N, C-alpha and C positions, 0 to 999 in steps of 0.2 A: 644773751647767755642762758636765759630761762624763759618761762612763761609768766605773764602777769596774772593777777587774780582774775581779771576780766576774761583773759584768754582761756584760763583753766575752766572757768564757769561756762564759757561758750562751748568748749570741747565736750563737756558733760551733757550737753543738749543733743549731741549726735548719737543717740542711742542705737540707731539702726545701721551705723557705719560699719562696713565689713573689712575695708582695706584703708590703711593710713600710711602715708609716707612722708619722710623728712629728707629732703635732698638739697645739697648745696647750701646748707645753713652754716655760713662761715663762723659764726660766733656761738652756735648752739652747744652747750656743755652737757645738758641732760634732757631727758624726756619729760613731758608734763606729768605731774603727780596724779592727775585725774584719769589716766588710761584705764584703771580698773573699773571705772564706771561705764565703759563702752562694752556693754554685755554682748554685742553682736560682732565685735572685732575678731577677725580670723587671721588677717595678715598685717604685719607691721614691717615697714621698710625704713632703714636708716642708711643713707649713703652720702659720701662726699661731705662730711661734716668734720673738718680737721680738728676742731676744738672739743669734740665730743669726748667726755671723760669716762663715763661708766653707764652701764645698764643697771636698772633696778633689779632686785630679786623678784622673779616672776610672781610668786605667791603674794607679794605685797603690792606690786604696781601694775601687773598685767591682768587683764580679765581672764577668767577660766576658759573662755571661748577661743583664746588665741591658739592657733595651730602652727603658724609659720612666722619665723622671724628672719628677715633677709637683711644682711648687713654688708655694706660696702665701706671698708675702712682704709684710711690712708697710711696709718702708722703700724709698725710692727706690734706695738703694745696693744693696739685695738684689735688686731687680728688674733693675737695670743689670747686675749680675753674672750673672744668669740669661740675659740677652740675649747676653752674651759667650759663655756656654756653648753656646747654640744655634749660634753661628757656629763655635766651636772644635771641637765634637764632633758632626758631622752624622750619624753613625751612631746617636747616642743621641737619641731623641725627647724633647725638653724642652718641657713644657707649663707655662705660668705663669698664675696667676690672682691676683686680689686677694681676700684673705679678707674675709668679711662682718663 
């Protein structure tokens, strides 16, 4: 459903990571809290995660280096949320697709 403290700590060590994706995570409900520590992250992909509930507020949980957020959502509610993100954060390129 989420990330353990050990997993969060391990993620913070990946300081030069530029692209990160979460795909087919059937029980994932939220992104790790430590994403803001990934100072080189430019692209984040989230797709085919049916239990995914919400995206964090970018200023609080995303690194300032993030340029592209690619979302593949299964539900209408998830797609609706992604559309709101497009409007709210024009500096962040938000791309949406429907998973196969």
